[in-house]
C-alpha positions as CSV (number, residue, x, y, z in Angstrom):
1,M,38.9,193.6,71.2
2,A,37.5,190.6,69.5
3,R,35.8,187.8,71.3
4,P,37.7,184.7,71.1
5,P,36.2,181.9,68.9
6,C,36.1,179.3,72.4
7,T,33.6,180.2,74.8
8,R,34.4,178.5,78.8
9,R,30.7,177.1,78.3
10,T,31.8,175.6,75.1
11,L,35.1,173.8,76.8
12,R,32.8,172.6,79.4
13,R,30.5,171.1,76.8
14,W,33.7,169.5,75.4
15,A,35.0,168.1,78.3
16,A,31.6,166.3,79.5
17,G,31.3,164.7,75.9
18,A,35.3,163.5,76.0
19,A,34.6,162.3,79.5
20,A,31.5,160.6,78.7
21,L,32.9,159.0,75.7
22,L,36.0,157.9,77.9
23,V,33.6,156.2,80.1
24,Q,31.8,154.4,77.6
25,G,35.0,153.2,76.7
26,V,36.0,151.2,80.0
27,Q,32.6,149.6,80.4
28,G,33.0,148.5,77.1
29,A,36.1,147.0,77.5
30,Q,35.0,145.8,80.4
31,A,32.6,144.2,78.9
32,V,34.6,142.9,76.3
33,A,36.9,141.5,78.7
34,D,34.1,140.0,81.0
35,Q,32.8,137.9,77.9
36,A,35.7,136.7,77.1
37,V,36.7,135.3,80.7
38,A,33.0,134.0,80.9
39,G,32.7,133.0,77.1
40,P,30.9,133.3,74.3
41,D,27.8,133.1,76.1
42,A,28.0,131.5,79.0
43,A,24.4,132.2,80.5
44,A,23.3,130.9,77.8
45,V,23.6,127.2,77.9
46,Q,25.3,125.7,81.0
47,A,26.7,122.4,81.7
48,G,26.0,120.1,84.6
49,F,29.5,118.0,83.7
50,A,32.0,120.9,83.2
51,E,33.3,120.3,86.8
52,R,33.9,116.6,87.3
53,W,34.9,113.8,85.5
54,V,32.4,111.7,83.5
55,A,31.4,107.9,82.6
56,P,32.2,107.0,78.7
57,D,28.6,105.7,79.1
58,E,27.2,108.6,80.6
59,P,24.8,111.3,78.4
60,L,26.2,114.8,78.8
61,A,23.2,117.3,80.2
62,L,23.0,120.6,79.4
63,R,20.4,123.4,80.1
64,L,19.3,126.4,78.0
65,D,17.9,129.6,79.0
66,A,14.4,130.6,76.6
67,D,15.7,132.6,74.4
68,T,18.3,129.6,73.3
69,A,15.6,127.0,73.9
70,A,13.4,128.5,71.3
71,A,16.1,128.4,68.7
72,A,17.8,125.1,69.7
73,S,17.3,123.6,66.4
74,A,20.2,126.1,65.2
75,L,22.5,124.7,67.8
76,R,25.7,122.2,67.0
77,F,27.7,119.9,69.1
78,F,31.0,119.1,69.0
79,V,33.0,116.7,71.0
80,G,36.6,117.5,70.0
81,A,36.8,117.6,66.1
82,G,33.5,115.1,65.9
83,D,30.3,116.5,65.4
84,V,27.8,115.0,67.9
85,S,24.6,117.1,67.2
86,A,23.2,113.8,65.7
87,L,23.0,112.3,69.2
88,V,21.0,115.0,70.6
89,R,17.9,114.5,72.6
90,R,15.7,116.9,74.6
91,P,13.7,115.2,77.7
92,A,12.2,118.7,78.4
93,P,12.0,121.9,76.6
94,D,15.3,123.2,78.3
95,R,17.2,120.8,78.7
96,I,18.9,118.8,76.0
97,E,21.2,115.5,76.4
98,I,24.0,114.2,74.0
99,A,24.0,110.6,74.4
100,P,27.6,109.1,74.1
101,L,28.7,107.7,70.8
102,A,28.3,103.7,70.4
103,G,31.7,102.8,71.9
104,G,31.3,105.0,74.4
105,W,32.7,108.6,75.1
106,A,37.0,107.9,74.8
107,P,38.7,108.7,77.8
108,G,41.3,111.4,78.6
109,E,40.3,115.3,78.4
110,T,38.5,116.7,75.6
111,E,36.0,119.8,75.1
112,L,32.2,120.2,74.2
113,V,31.8,122.8,72.3
114,V,28.1,124.5,71.1
115,W,27.8,126.5,68.6
116,R,25.0,128.6,67.2
117,V,24.3,128.4,63.0
118,A,22.1,131.7,61.9
119,D,22.0,132.9,58.1
120,G,24.8,130.3,57.5
121,Q,27.0,131.9,60.1
122,W,28.5,129.7,62.6
123,S,29.2,131.7,66.4
124,E,30.2,130.1,69.4
125,L,28.0,130.0,72.1
126,A,29.9,128.1,75.3
127,R,32.8,125.5,75.8
128,W,33.5,123.4,78.6
129,P,36.1,120.4,79.1
130,L,34.8,117.2,78.9
131,R,36.7,114.7,81.5
132,V,36.0,111.2,80.8
133,R,37.4,108.3,82.9
134,T,38.1,104.9,81.8
135,A,35.7,102.1,81.5
136,A,37.0,100.9,85.0
137,G,36.5,104.3,86.6
138,F,40.0,105.8,86.5
139,E,40.6,109.5,85.4
140,T,44.3,108.5,84.4
141,S,45.1,104.6,83.1
142,E,48.8,104.1,81.9
143,W,50.2,100.8,81.2
144,Q,54.0,99.8,81.0
145,P,55.0,96.7,79.9
146,Q,58.1,95.2,79.2
147,L,59.7,91.9,77.9
148,E,62.9,91.2,77.0
149,L,65.1,87.6,76.3
150,Q,68.3,86.4,75.9
151,A,69.8,83.9,74.6
152,G,73.6,82.5,74.1
153,S,75.8,79.7,74.0
154,R,79.4,79.1,73.7
155,T,79.7,76.8,70.5
156,G,83.0,76.3,70.2
157,E,85.9,75.8,72.8
158,R,89.6,75.0,72.5
159,L,91.6,74.8,75.3
160,A,95.9,74.6,75.8
161,G,97.8,74.2,78.3
162,G,95.7,72.8,81.2
163,A,93.4,75.8,80.7
164,P,90.4,75.3,82.8
165,A,87.5,74.8,80.6
166,T,84.5,77.5,81.1
167,P,81.7,77.4,83.0
168,R,79.1,77.9,79.4
169,A,81.4,75.3,77.2
170,G,79.2,73.5,74.8
171,R,76.2,74.8,76.7
172,A,73.3,77.1,75.4
173,D,71.2,79.3,78.1
174,G,68.9,81.7,78.3
175,T,67.7,84.5,80.5
176,G,64.6,87.2,80.0
177,R,63.1,89.9,82.3
178,A,59.6,90.8,82.0
179,A,58.2,94.0,83.9
180,L,54.9,95.3,84.1
181,G,53.6,98.8,85.7
182,W,50.5,100.8,86.0
183,T,49.5,104.2,87.5
184,G,46.2,105.4,87.3
185,T,44.1,108.3,89.0
186,R,40.5,108.7,90.2
187,D,38.9,111.1,92.6
188,G,42.4,112.3,94.2
189,W,44.0,108.9,94.6
190,Q,47.0,108.2,93.0
191,L,47.7,104.1,92.8
192,Q,50.7,103.0,91.3
193,A,51.4,98.7,90.4
194,Q,54.5,97.5,89.3
195,A,56.4,93.9,89.2
196,N,59.3,92.6,87.5
197,V,60.0,88.8,86.7
198,A,63.2,86.8,86.5
199,G,64.0,83.7,84.4
200,A,66.9,81.6,83.2
201,S,66.9,77.8,81.2
202,Q,69.7,77.1,83.7
203,R,69.3,77.0,87.5
204,V,72.6,78.0,88.1
205,Q,71.4,81.3,86.6
206,A,67.8,81.2,88.8
207,L,67.4,84.4,91.0
208,R,67.3,82.4,93.9
209,F,69.8,79.4,93.3
210,A,72.3,80.9,95.8
211,Q,69.8,80.8,98.6
212,L,67.9,77.1,97.5
213,Q,69.9,75.7,94.8
214,D,68.3,72.8,93.3
215,R,64.5,73.7,94.4
216,A,65.6,77.6,93.3
217,P,62.3,78.4,90.3
218,K,64.3,79.2,87.1
219,V,61.0,82.0,86.7
220,D,60.7,84.2,90.0
221,L,59.3,87.1,90.9
222,A,62.1,89.4,91.7
223,D,60.4,92.3,93.2
224,Y,56.9,94.4,92.9
225,R,55.6,97.1,94.6
226,L,51.6,98.3,95.2
227,A,51.1,101.9,96.5
228,A,47.9,104.0,96.8
229,G,48.3,107.5,97.8
230,H,45.7,110.4,98.1
231,G,47.3,113.8,99.1
232,R,49.7,114.1,101.5
233,H,49.2,110.4,103.0
234,L,50.5,106.9,100.9
235,L,50.0,103.1,101.8
236,E,52.3,100.9,100.4
237,I,53.4,96.9,99.9
238,G,55.9,94.8,98.3
239,H,59.7,96.0,98.1
240,L,59.7,99.2,99.9
241,S,62.7,101.4,101.5
242,H,61.6,103.4,104.6
243,G,63.6,105.5,107.6
244,S,65.7,108.5,107.6
245,H,67.4,108.3,110.8
246,P,71.4,108.2,110.0
247,L,72.5,106.2,112.6
248,L,69.4,103.9,113.8
249,A,66.9,103.3,110.7
250,Q,68.2,104.8,107.3
251,A,66.8,103.6,104.1
252,I,65.9,100.1,104.9
253,A,65.1,97.8,101.4
254,S,63.2,94.6,101.8
255,R,59.6,93.3,101.4
256,G,56.9,94.4,103.8
257,L,54.2,96.9,104.5
258,G,54.4,101.2,104.9
259,A,52.1,104.0,105.4
260,R,52.6,107.9,105.6
261,L,49.7,109.5,107.5
262,Q,49.5,113.5,107.3
263,L,48.5,113.8,111.3
264,A,47.9,117.4,111.0
265,P,49.6,120.1,108.6
266,A,52.6,120.4,110.4
267,L,52.8,116.7,111.6
268,D,53.6,113.3,110.0
269,L,54.0,109.6,110.8
270,T,55.5,107.1,108.8
271,V,55.0,103.3,110.0
272,A,57.0,99.9,108.0
273,A,57.2,96.5,108.8
274,L,59.8,94.7,106.6
275,N,61.9,91.6,105.8
276,G,64.7,91.3,107.8
277,R,67.0,90.3,105.1
278,Q,66.6,90.8,101.1
279,V,63.5,88.8,99.7
280,A,62.8,87.7,96.4
281,G,60.0,84.9,95.1
282,G,56.6,84.1,95.5
283,D,56.2,82.3,98.7
284,N,56.4,84.9,101.3
285,L,54.9,87.8,99.0
286,L,54.5,90.0,102.3
287,G,57.9,89.0,103.5
288,L,56.0,89.2,106.8
289,E,56.0,85.4,107.4
290,D,58.8,84.8,110.2
291,R,58.0,87.1,113.1
292,R,62.0,86.6,113.9
293,Q,62.8,87.9,110.9
294,R,60.9,91.7,110.6
295,S,62.7,95.1,111.1
296,L,59.7,97.4,112.6
297,V,60.0,101.6,111.9
298,L,58.3,104.0,112.7
299,T,59.2,107.9,112.1
300,L,57.7,110.7,113.2
301,G,58.1,114.4,112.1
302,A,57.0,118.1,112.7
303,E,57.6,121.1,111.3
304,L,58.2,123.5,114.1
305,L,57.9,126.3,111.7
306,P,55.1,125.4,110.3
307,A,54.8,129.1,108.4
308,S,58.2,127.8,106.7
309,P,58.5,124.1,106.1
310,G,61.3,123.1,105.7
311,A,62.9,126.0,108.2
312,L,63.1,123.2,111.3
313,R,62.0,120.1,111.4
314,A,62.2,117.6,114.0
315,E,62.0,113.4,113.6
316,L,61.6,111.1,116.2
317,S,62.3,107.4,114.8
318,W,61.9,103.9,116.6
319,L,63.3,100.3,115.3
320,D,62.9,97.1,116.5
321,A,64.6,94.3,114.4
322,S,65.8,90.9,114.1
323,Q,67.4,88.6,112.3
324,V,67.8,84.8,111.9
325,A,70.7,82.6,110.5
326,E,69.5,83.1,106.9
327,A,71.3,84.1,104.1
328,G,69.9,86.3,101.4
329,F,69.1,85.6,97.8
330,D,71.6,87.7,97.0
331,T,74.5,87.3,99.2
332,G,77.2,84.5,100.2
333,E,78.2,85.7,103.7
334,V,77.6,83.3,106.8
335,P,74.7,85.1,108.5
336,D,74.5,84.9,112.3
337,A,70.7,86.0,114.2
338,E,71.2,89.4,115.6
339,R,68.2,91.3,117.1
340,S,68.7,95.2,118.0
341,R,65.8,98.0,119.5
342,G,66.6,101.8,119.9
343,L,65.3,105.3,119.4
344,G,66.7,108.1,117.7
345,L,66.3,111.8,117.6
346,R,66.8,114.0,114.5
347,L,66.7,117.6,114.0
348,L,67.0,119.4,110.4
349,G,67.1,123.2,109.9
350,S,67.7,125.6,106.8
351,G,67.5,129.1,107.0
352,F,69.1,132.7,105.3
353,D,67.8,131.9,101.9
354,G,69.2,128.1,102.1
355,R,72.2,129.5,103.0
356,V,72.6,127.8,106.1
357,R,71.5,124.2,106.7
358,G,72.0,121.6,109.4
359,E,71.5,118.2,110.9
360,L,72.0,117.4,114.1
361,A,71.0,113.5,115.0
362,W,71.4,111.2,118.0
363,A,70.2,107.4,118.7
364,R,70.2,104.7,121.4
365,S,70.5,100.7,120.5
366,R,70.0,97.8,122.7
367,F,72.3,94.8,120.2
368,V,72.6,91.6,121.3
369,N,73.3,88.0,119.4
370,P,70.4,85.1,120.3
371,F,71.7,82.0,121.2
372,D,72.2,80.3,117.1
373,P,71.8,76.6,117.5
374,L,73.0,76.3,114.1
375,L,76.3,78.0,115.4
376,A,76.4,76.2,118.3
377,L,76.7,72.3,116.8
378,G,75.7,70.7,119.9
379,G,78.1,72.5,121.7
380,E,78.0,75.0,124.7
381,L,78.5,79.1,123.9
382,Q,79.1,82.0,126.6
383,P,75.8,83.9,125.8
384,V,76.6,87.0,124.3
385,R,75.3,90.2,126.4
386,A,73.5,92.6,125.0
387,A,75.0,96.4,124.4
388,T,72.6,99.0,125.4
389,Q,74.9,102.2,123.8
390,D,74.7,105.7,121.5
391,A,75.7,107.3,119.1
392,H,75.4,111.1,118.0
393,Q,76.5,113.1,114.4
394,A,75.8,116.7,113.6
395,E,76.7,118.5,110.4
396,L,76.6,122.5,109.7
397,Q,76.7,123.6,105.7
398,L,77.7,127.2,105.7
399,E,77.3,129.4,102.1
400,L,79.7,131.9,102.8
401,L,79.5,133.4,99.1
402,R,77.1,133.0,96.8
403,Q,77.4,134.7,93.3
404,A,79.9,137.0,94.9
405,A,81.6,139.4,92.7
406,V,84.7,139.5,94.5
407,F,86.7,139.3,91.2
408,G,83.5,141.0,89.0
409,A,80.7,140.7,87.9
410,A,81.4,138.1,84.9
411,R,83.4,136.0,87.4
412,P,81.2,135.2,90.3
413,L,82.9,133.4,93.4
414,D,81.1,130.5,95.6
415,L,82.3,129.5,98.7
416,A,80.8,126.9,101.2
417,L,81.9,125.3,104.0
418,T,80.9,122.1,106.0
419,L,81.6,120.8,109.5
420,R,80.4,117.3,110.5
421,H,81.1,115.5,114.0
422,E,80.4,112.1,114.5
423,R,81.1,109.0,117.3
424,A,79.7,105.8,118.1
425,A,80.2,104.2,121.0
426,P,82.2,101.2,121.3
427,L,79.9,97.9,120.8
428,Y,77.3,100.5,119.2
429,R,75.1,98.4,116.5
430,S,71.7,98.8,114.9
431,L,70.1,96.7,112.3
432,G,69.0,99.5,110.2
433,A,72.1,101.4,109.3
434,F,75.6,100.9,108.6
435,V,77.5,102.7,111.6
436,T,81.3,102.0,112.3
437,A,81.3,101.4,116.7
438,D,84.0,102.7,118.3
439,Q,85.3,105.6,116.4
440,A,85.1,109.4,116.4
441,L,85.5,111.5,113.4
442,A,85.3,114.8,112.6
443,R,85.6,116.2,109.1
444,V,85.7,119.4,107.5
445,Q,85.3,120.4,104.2
446,L,85.7,123.7,101.8
447,Q,84.0,124.2,98.4
448,A,84.8,127.3,95.8
449,A,84.0,127.5,92.3
450,L,85.1,130.6,90.3
451,A,84.4,130.8,86.8
452,G,83.7,127.2,85.7
453,A,86.8,126.2,88.4
454,Q,86.2,124.0,91.1
455,L,88.4,123.9,94.1
456,Q,87.7,121.2,97.1
457,L,89.8,121.2,100.5
458,H,89.3,118.7,102.8
459,A,90.2,117.4,106.4
460,V,89.3,114.0,108.4
461,Q,90.3,112.7,111.6
462,R,89.4,109.5,113.1
463,H,89.9,107.8,116.1
464,D,89.3,104.9,117.6
465,N,88.8,102.6,121.5
466,L,87.0,105.4,122.5
467,A,86.9,103.6,126.1
468,R,90.5,103.9,126.1
469,I,91.3,100.2,127.1
470,A,95.0,100.0,128.3
471,T,95.5,96.4,126.6
472,L,93.8,97.4,123.0
473,L,95.9,99.6,120.2
474,R,94.1,102.9,120.2
475,N,94.5,104.3,116.5
476,R,94.5,107.9,115.0
477,T,93.9,108.4,111.1
478,D,94.4,111.7,109.6
479,E,93.4,112.8,106.3
480,Q,94.2,115.6,103.9
481,G,92.9,116.1,100.3
482,A,92.6,118.9,97.8
483,T,90.8,118.2,94.4
484,L,91.3,121.1,91.4
485,A,89.2,121.3,88.3
486,L,90.4,124.1,85.9
487,P,88.3,124.5,82.6
488,L,91.0,125.7,80.2
489,P,89.3,125.2,77.1
490,A,86.3,127.7,78.5
491,W,89.4,129.9,79.3
492,F,91.0,130.4,76.5
493,G,88.2,130.0,73.8
494,A,88.1,130.2,70.6
495,A,88.7,133.8,70.4
496,G,92.8,133.3,71.2
497,N,93.3,130.8,68.3
498,T,94.2,132.0,65.5
499,G,92.9,128.8,63.4
500,A,89.2,129.7,64.9
501,T,86.8,130.5,62.7
502,A,84.5,133.8,62.8
503,A,81.2,131.8,64.0
504,D,83.1,130.0,66.8
505,V,84.8,133.5,68.3
506,E,81.4,135.0,68.0
507,A,79.4,132.2,69.5
508,G,82.4,132.1,72.7
509,A,83.2,128.7,71.5
510,P,85.8,126.8,73.5
511,S,89.3,126.1,72.3
512,P,90.3,122.7,71.1
513,W,93.8,122.7,71.4
514,W,93.7,123.5,75.3
515,P,92.7,120.4,77.8
516,A,90.0,120.2,80.5
517,A,92.8,119.6,83.5
518,S,91.9,117.9,87.3
519,L,94.9,117.8,89.8
520,S,94.1,115.3,93.0
521,W,96.2,115.3,96.0
522,Q,95.5,112.9,99.4
523,R,98.0,112.2,102.4
524,V,96.7,109.8,104.5
525,H,98.3,109.0,108.5
526,Q,97.3,106.0,109.9
527,H,99.4,105.4,113.2
528,A,99.2,104.5,117.3
529,L,98.5,106.8,120.0
530,N,99.4,105.3,122.8
531,E,102.2,101.6,123.7
532,P,99.8,98.8,125.3
533,E,102.0,96.4,127.5
534,P,103.3,94.2,125.7
535,E,103.2,91.2,128.6
536,A,99.3,92.5,129.1
537,S,98.3,92.8,125.3
538,G,100.6,90.9,123.4
539,I,101.3,94.0,121.3
540,A,105.1,94.5,121.0
541,A,106.3,97.8,119.6
542,T,106.8,96.3,116.1
543,H,103.0,95.8,115.7
544,R,102.1,99.5,116.3
545,P,100.7,101.0,113.2
546,D,102.6,104.1,111.3
547,Q,102.1,104.7,107.9
548,V,101.9,107.6,105.5
549,N,100.1,107.3,102.3
550,R,100.5,110.3,99.8
551,N,99.0,110.2,96.1
552,V,98.8,112.5,93.6
553,Q,97.1,112.3,89.9
554,L,97.0,114.8,86.9
555,N,94.2,114.2,84.2
556,L,94.2,116.2,80.8
557,Q,91.3,116.0,78.4
558,W,91.6,117.1,74.9
559,T,88.7,117.4,72.6
560,L,89.7,118.3,69.6
561,P,88.1,118.9,65.9
562,Q,85.9,116.8,64.1
563,G,85.3,114.0,66.7
564,W,89.0,113.5,68.2
565,A,89.8,113.1,71.7
566,L,93.3,113.1,73.2
567,G,93.7,111.9,76.9
568,Y,96.4,111.7,79.4
569,A,96.9,110.4,83.0
570,L,99.9,110.4,85.5
571,A,99.2,108.9,88.9
572,R,102.1,109.0,91.7
573,S,101.9,107.5,95.0
574,H,104.2,106.3,97.9
575,Q,103.7,104.6,100.6
576,D,105.7,105.4,103.4
577,N,106.0,102.9,106.5
578,R,107.1,104.4,109.9
579,Q,106.3,101.4,111.8
580,P,109.5,100.3,114.0
581,G,111.6,97.8,112.7
582,R,110.0,98.2,109.0
583,E,110.8,101.8,108.4
584,T,112.6,100.9,105.3
585,A,109.5,98.7,103.9
586,D,108.3,101.4,101.5
587,F,106.5,101.3,98.0
588,R,106.9,104.0,95.4
589,N,104.3,104.0,92.5
590,L,104.8,105.7,89.3
591,S,102.0,105.3,86.1
592,H,101.1,107.2,83.1
593,Q,98.0,106.3,80.7
594,V,97.4,107.6,77.2
595,S,94.4,107.2,75.3
596,L,93.1,108.2,72.0
597,T,90.2,108.4,69.9
598,A,89.7,108.8,66.0
599,P,87.1,108.9,63.9
600,I,88.2,107.5,60.6
601,T,85.0,108.5,59.2
602,D,81.7,108.7,59.9
603,T,81.4,105.0,60.5
604,L,84.7,103.5,61.4
605,R,86.1,104.7,64.8
606,A,89.2,103.8,66.3
607,T,90.1,103.7,70.3
608,L,93.9,102.9,71.9
609,A,95.2,102.9,75.1
610,L,98.5,102.8,77.0
611,T,99.6,102.1,79.8
612,R,103.2,102.4,81.4
613,S,104.2,101.4,85.6
614,R,106.9,101.1,87.9
615,N,106.7,100.0,91.2
616,L,109.7,100.4,93.4
617,S,110.4,98.1,96.6
618,V,112.5,100.7,98.9
619,E,113.4,97.8,100.9
620,T,114.5,95.4,98.3
621,A,115.3,97.7,95.8
622,L,113.6,95.5,93.8
623,V,111.6,97.6,90.2
624,A,108.5,96.0,88.3
625,W,107.5,97.5,85.3
626,T,103.9,96.7,83.9
627,T,102.9,97.3,80.6
628,G,100.0,97.1,78.8
629,G,98.2,98.5,75.6
630,T,94.5,97.9,73.9
631,L,93.2,98.6,70.4
632,G,89.6,98.6,69.0
633,V,88.7,99.4,66.2
634,D,84.0,99.6,65.8
635,W,82.5,99.9,62.4
636,Q,79.4,100.8,62.0
637,A,78.6,99.3,58.5
638,S,75.1,100.1,58.0
639,E,72.1,101.0,59.9
640,R,71.8,96.7,61.1
641,W,75.5,95.3,60.9
642,A,78.3,96.2,63.1
643,L,81.8,94.8,63.3
644,A,83.8,94.9,66.4
645,A,87.4,94.5,67.3
646,Q,89.7,94.6,70.1
647,L,93.1,93.4,70.7
648,S,94.9,93.9,74.6
649,N,98.2,93.0,75.5
650,N,99.7,93.5,78.9
651,R,103.4,92.4,80.3
652,S,105.3,93.0,83.4
653,Q,108.9,91.9,84.6
654,D,110.9,93.0,87.5
655,S,115.0,94.4,87.5
656,L,116.4,91.3,89.3
657,D,114.5,88.9,86.7
658,N,112.6,87.3,89.2
659,A,109.4,86.6,87.0
660,S,107.7,87.6,84.2
661,A,104.1,87.4,82.4
662,R,102.7,88.1,79.4
663,S,98.5,88.3,78.6
664,L,96.9,88.5,75.3
665,G,93.4,88.7,74.2
666,V,92.0,89.4,70.9
667,Q,88.2,89.3,70.4
668,L,86.4,90.0,67.0
669,Q,82.5,90.4,66.9
670,S,79.4,90.7,64.3
671,S,76.1,92.2,65.0
672,W,73.2,92.1,63.2
673,R,70.3,94.0,64.2
674,F,66.7,93.2,63.0
675,E,62.9,93.1,63.2
676,L,60.7,90.6,63.5
677,P,56.5,90.7,62.8
678,G,54.6,91.3,66.0
679,P,51.4,93.0,67.6
680,G,50.8,96.2,66.8
681,R,54.5,97.3,66.2
682,P,57.6,95.3,64.8
683,L,59.8,93.0,67.6
684,P,63.4,94.7,67.8
685,V,66.1,91.9,67.2
686,Q,69.9,91.6,67.6
687,A,71.8,88.9,67.2
688,F,76.0,88.4,67.9
689,V,78.7,85.8,66.7
690,R,81.9,86.9,68.8
691,V,85.1,85.1,68.3
692,S,88.0,85.1,71.2
693,R,91.3,84.1,72.0
694,Q,92.8,84.7,75.9
695,G,96.5,83.2,76.5
696,E,98.3,84.1,79.5
697,R,102.2,83.0,79.9
698,S,104.0,83.5,83.5
699,L,107.4,82.3,84.8
700,D,108.4,82.3,88.2
701,R,112.2,82.1,89.0
702,V,112.2,82.1,92.6
703,F,109.9,79.0,92.7
704,D,110.2,77.4,89.4
705,Q,106.6,77.5,87.9
706,R,105.3,78.1,84.7
707,I,101.9,79.0,83.2
708,D,101.3,78.7,79.3
709,Q,97.8,78.5,79.1
710,R,95.1,79.8,76.1
711,I,91.3,79.3,75.6
712,D,89.3,80.1,72.4
713,G,86.0,80.5,71.9
714,V,82.8,80.9,69.5
715,D,80.2,82.3,71.3
716,V,76.7,83.6,69.9
717,G,73.5,85.1,71.5
718,L,70.5,86.3,70.5
719,S,68.1,89.3,72.0
720,M,65.0,90.4,71.6
721,S,62.5,93.4,73.3
722,F,59.2,92.9,72.8
723,F,57.9,96.2,73.8
């Protein structure tokens, strides 16, 4: 028998050689990978600035190994795309320093690359990030300025029928707003600064005219904020918003001081001292000049499960707030002196991948109206007793289904349930939160989503007079509602339209002939639960409320080809009065609204809206009709010039011919956009001229009153933006 060509010894030699080649290949691949990670030759040149930020005038120091130092003349240095080899000096044989450019290194982040040139061949030797601070020492610095000016005037006005003159008749006025913002970072600190200034040429339009009248500055500081943060610590001054307790102190917004401190990995503290009312202007920069007008807020938060942040968090809040009888700059109220002090607990939890979320909140607040000499007016007032009361609320959100394939994988179902209960005792009040006292509320809400359709059901029950005082009414309100939104264009897409293109069918485009539909229904029943004795309470049986309101609304919106749009809305309401003696004092209302948007050309667009409503008074058998319409035309004649016109007409009358009214409005406006030379870039400017007529006629035959008025006016305006 012949000997086989390959012996066992030969096979062993071949296997050993293959194994050696495999090991060498693995080692070579590892070396290439290590070189890719470490750079072309990380040991040849070392940089002392690679892990830090450098100043603009700081030289860049490099250290060379012996071989590289011997051939240092063959090295070339680039910062970004610029060759800085001419700036190199050697203070020592193994050291190289690159002097900064004449104006310093450019702020920001770039790279320093070292090349070796040998025999005309360039090879990269090393590369490091180069991060340069600004001249002020910041790692990043960004300014956001804004300046907007507006000027206008009613140059002409003509009145008829005793119409009152408008406040701007024959007067030119101007307004402006300036804002300056800055953000910067340095050594892990995040810094922010921003301020807004408002100005007006007419004092009645000044920011604080309602508060200071003739003493109000025409140019005033609206708001500002300074903030410095490091990690999870934050300090801020200016216009702030603090407080997270919904019953005690929630998002109190005013001027003051605030800080957030991370005391431990799972423990944080938020402290704020704010003015008790809204503040503007530059005469109370900190907002804390008056001790009687302050809100002190403290919140201590703890993550009860530190390994899972957000899974279970507890917060302890404290509030001490007081207000004097001084109106804010933006309110028209008659204020009263008030003071409240309270403590609140809040527990938040989330689990099961966010499917279960809950919140519990409790607060106790002591509230009193201190003696106010402005209200006493020299007389004697009965002192108000301080009231210490509690409030609590609870909410639970459950995702019953999330993308569940109940109706198939192509139509996943989402189902969520929300339960809420809240109660505030009689006379409960906190200056840091808006809570309705003497009321208990329970709410159930169910939300479902399927294939783009949205369904929401809710039921609410609330009642008052929680102390069940016999001489006061105890009212109960029951509310039920439902909202349904159907994406019919997506359901009956282009695939079902014979006129659709093949591209629309392939892309699954929605059908333009089916409307997006929404339907809502609401029922509210308010009625008294008790019958106070008329002799003791003064409340007769006819004073006890009992009324049911029902509302139904339907909205359809078509998005047609080539930019056309059509909308229709139907609203129906019924007020059913069940109060003793007024059972027929009911009202029924039905209204229709149609809107059409027509793009006549690429630059010309027209909009039309028509309304018609009918209101029936069952008790008097009186029917009132209201009919109205609006026609608008917008013409973008060029990139800079535009023309807009609008016509509105409304009429009303009733079935007994007791009264009738008509109003007609016409407005024509031409606007022109242009640019003026400015520092660095052109300044955008927009000017407009508007001509208008507003007329009103009404006749009341019952009281024999007639009105026939007309106002014609011409307005001009100019607006400019500098940034």
